[in-house]
C-alpha positions in Angstrom: 95.4 77.0 121.7 98.5 76.5 123.9 101.2 79.1 123.3 104.7 78.9 124.7 106.7 82.1 125.3 110.4 82.6 126.0 111.3 86.3 126.3 114.7 87.6 127.4 115.6 91.2 127.7 119.3 92.1 128.2 120.7 95.6 128.6 124.2 96.8 129.3 125.2 100.2 130.8 128.1 102.2 129.5 129.2 102.7 133.1 128.3 100.7 136.3 125.0 101.8 137.8 124.9 103.7 141.1 121.2 103.0 141.6 118.3 101.9 139.5 114.7 100.8 140.0 112.8 99.0 137.3 109.0 98.4 137.0 108.1 95.2 135.1 104.8 94.2 133.5 105.8 90.9 132.0 103.3 88.4 133.4 100.2 87.6 131.2 96.8 88.5 132.6 94.5 85.9 133.9 91.5 87.2 132.0 88.7 86.5 129.5 89.9 84.2 126.8 93.2 83.2 128.3 94.5 81.0 131.2 98.1 81.2 132.4 99.2 77.6 132.8 102.7 78.3 134.1 105.0 81.3 134.2 108.5 81.8 135.4 110.8 84.8 135.7 114.6 84.7 136.2 116.9 87.7 136.9 120.5 88.5 136.6 121.8 91.8 138.1 118.5 92.8 139.8 116.7 91.8 142.9 112.9 91.6 143.3 111.6 94.1 145.8 107.8 94.1 145.5 105.0 92.7 143.5 101.4 94.1 143.3 98.4 94.4 141.0 97.9 98.0 139.7 94.6 99.8 138.8 94.4 98.1 135.5 94.7 94.6 136.9 98.3 94.3 135.6 100.8 92.3 137.6 103.6 94.7 138.4 107.0 93.7 139.9 109.5 96.3 141.1 113.2 95.2 140.9 116.3 97.1 142.1 119.6 97.1 140.3 122.6 96.5 142.6 125.2 99.3 142.7 128.1 98.6 140.3 126.0 96.5 137.9 126.9 96.8 134.3 124.5 94.3 132.8 120.9 93.2 133.5 119.1 90.1 132.2 115.4 89.5 132.7 114.0 86.3 131.3 110.3 85.2 131.5 108.9 82.0 130.0 105.8 79.9 130.3 102.6 78.6 128.7 99.3 80.3 128.2 96.0 78.7 127.0 94.0 81.0 124.7 90.7 81.0 122.8 89.4 82.9 119.9 86.8 85.4 121.0 86.8 87.5 117.8 88.4 90.3 119.7 85.5 90.6 122.2 87.0 90.7 125.8 83.7 91.5 127.6 82.9 93.6 130.7 85.2 96.2 132.2 87.3 95.3 135.3 89.9 97.1 137.4 89.9 100.0 139.7 90.2 102.7 137.0 86.6 103.6 135.9 85.6 103.6 132.3 85.6 107.4 132.1 89.3 107.3 132.8 89.8 105.8 129.4 87.9 108.5 127.6 90.4 111.4 128.1 93.5 111.9 125.9 97.0 111.6 127.2 100.3 113.1 126.1 100.8 110.2 123.7 97.3 110.4 122.2 96.4 114.1 122.1 95.1 114.7 118.6 96.2 117.3 116.1 94.9 118.3 112.6 95.8 115.0 110.9 94.0 112.8 113.4 91.0 115.1 113.6 90.7 115.0 109.8 90.9 111.2 109.9 88.1 111.0 112.4 85.9 113.4 110.5 86.2 111.2 107.4 85.2 108.2 109.5 82.1 110.0 110.8 81.1 110.9 107.2 81.4 107.3 105.9 80.0 105.2 108.8 77.0 105.6 111.1 77.3 102.4 113.1 79.9 102.5 115.9 81.5 99.2 115.1 81.6 100.2 111.5 83.3 103.4 112.5 85.9 101.6 114.6 86.8 99.1 111.8 86.9 102.0 109.3 89.2 104.0 111.6 91.6 101.0 112.0 91.7 100.5 108.2 92.3 104.2 107.5 95.1 104.4 110.0 97.0 101.5 108.3 96.3 103.2 104.9 97.9 106.5 106.0 100.6 105.1 108.4 102.6 102.3 106.9 104.2 99.7 109.2 107.9 100.6 109.0 110.4 100.1 111.9 113.2 102.6 112.6 111.3 105.9 112.1 109.7 106.3 115.5 110.6 105.7 119.1 108.9 105.0 122.5 108.3 108.8 122.9 106.7 109.4 119.5 103.1 110.7 119.9 100.1 109.7 117.8 100.0 112.9 115.9 103.8 112.8 115.1 103.4 109.3 113.7 100.4 110.4 111.5 102.5 113.3 110.2 105.4 111.0 109.5 103.3 108.5 107.6 105.0 105.4 109.1 105.4 103.8 112.4 105.1 100.5 114.3 102.3 98.8 116.3 102.8 101.2 119.3 102.1 104.1 117.0 99.1 102.5 115.3 97.6 101.8 118.7 98.1 105.4 119.9 96.6 106.8 116.8 93.6 104.5 117.2 93.2 105.5 120.9 93.3 109.1 119.9 90.6 108.7 117.2 88.3 106.5 119.3 88.4 109.0 122.2 87.5 111.8 119.7 84.5 109.7 118.9 83.5 109.8 122.6 84.3 106.2 123.2 86.6 104.8 126.0 89.7 103.1 124.6 92.8 101.5 126.1 96.3 100.3 125.1 97.3 96.6 125.2 100.8 95.1 125.3 101.4 91.5 124.8 102.6 88.7 122.5 101.5 87.6 119.1 102.3 84.2 117.5 103.3 84.9 114.0 102.3 82.3 111.3 105.6 82.4 109.5 108.2 82.5 112.3 108.9 81.6 115.9 111.6 84.1 116.8 110.6 87.7 116.9 112.2 91.1 117.4 109.8 92.7 119.9 106.6 92.3 121.8 103.3 93.4 120.2 100.8 96.2 120.9 97.2 96.8 119.9 94.1 98.6 121.3 90.7 98.0 122.6 87.5 100.1 122.5 84.5 99.8 124.8 81.3 99.1 122.9 78.0 99.0 124.8 76.5 95.5 124.7 79.9 93.9 123.9 82.4 95.4 126.4 86.0 95.7 125.4 86.7 94.9 121.7 90.2 94.5 120.4 91.7 96.1 117.2 95.2 95.2 115.9 95.6 98.1 113.5 99.1 97.0 112.4 97.7 93.7 111.1 94.3 94.9 110.1 92.4 92.3 112.2 90.8 91.8 115.6 92.9 89.7 118.0 92.3 85.9 118.0 93.7 82.9 119.8 97.3 83.8 118.6 97.3 86.9 120.9 98.4 87.0 124.6 97.4 90.0 126.7 100.0 91.0 129.2 99.1 94.6 130.3 96.6 97.3 129.6 96.4 101.0 130.3 95.6 104.5 129.0 98.7 104.4 126.7 102.1 102.9 126.4 103.4 104.2 129.7 100.7 102.3 131.6 101.4 99.0 129.9 105.1 99.0 128.9 107.0 95.8 129.7 109.9 97.5 131.4 110.2 101.1 132.7 112.3 102.7 135.4 114.9 105.1 136.6 118.7 104.8 136.9 121.6 106.9 138.2 125.2 106.7 137.4 124.8 104.5 134.3 123.6 105.3 130.7 121.9 102.4 128.9 124.2 101.6 126.0 122.8 98.4 124.4 119.4 96.7 124.5 118.9 93.2 123.1 115.7 91.3 123.1 115.2 87.6 122.3 111.6 86.5 121.9 110.1 83.2 120.8 106.3 82.5 120.6 105.1 79.2 119.3 102.2 76.8 119.5 102.3 73.7 121.6 100.3 70.7 120.5 99.0 68.7 123.5 98.2 65.0 123.4 94.6 64.1 123.8 
């Protein structure tokens, strides 16, 4: 499947910035199941300083915001060829060893709610894949997909307690539960082509667990499925912080308004 992406992030500062440095992870991975055919990035208000591959094989670009800037625009667009691998991504790669994905983080540290959920999964399922699918289904049953109740700093246990959240929260809860089961797990950020629309409000997030004999296997808890050819993997990591599209620091300006324009659609090629 050929998928075309056009993603623009625009943010304005209440006051002109004295200094800011942004870390971008916005280029899709060249990895199992997908080939980046073309990819372009355009900037307004920032200058590219450095580009490198991090420990998770993510392409990271550092950009600086010029002093006095009040608005920044980052646009990326391109085409990616994908295939349906039933969520199975295969062997591990990257400089961070598998055991690095087995420990909890500040986002995924479990509390009573998540521990109870995992205990129920253990009682119901003996097979590991069965446990993982059951965990995904139970999370969606207990945490409804509802935007506006959680933020980028919300932890897995907080989202469980609230009973609602978004794909980032679902992914963090899944990571927490899988690691309690003693299985390595990682966060994935990327794009999803929706069947009923082209324009979307945000990027997507899901999770992967490492299963012996299969390698990394994806679980999109928010949609109750394993990723297929409609998914584009951009960045992976131990949690949201490792895979967030844009993070950074700024001095002298407070972000006042953030606006995202995102379109993901299928391209039909001539034979």
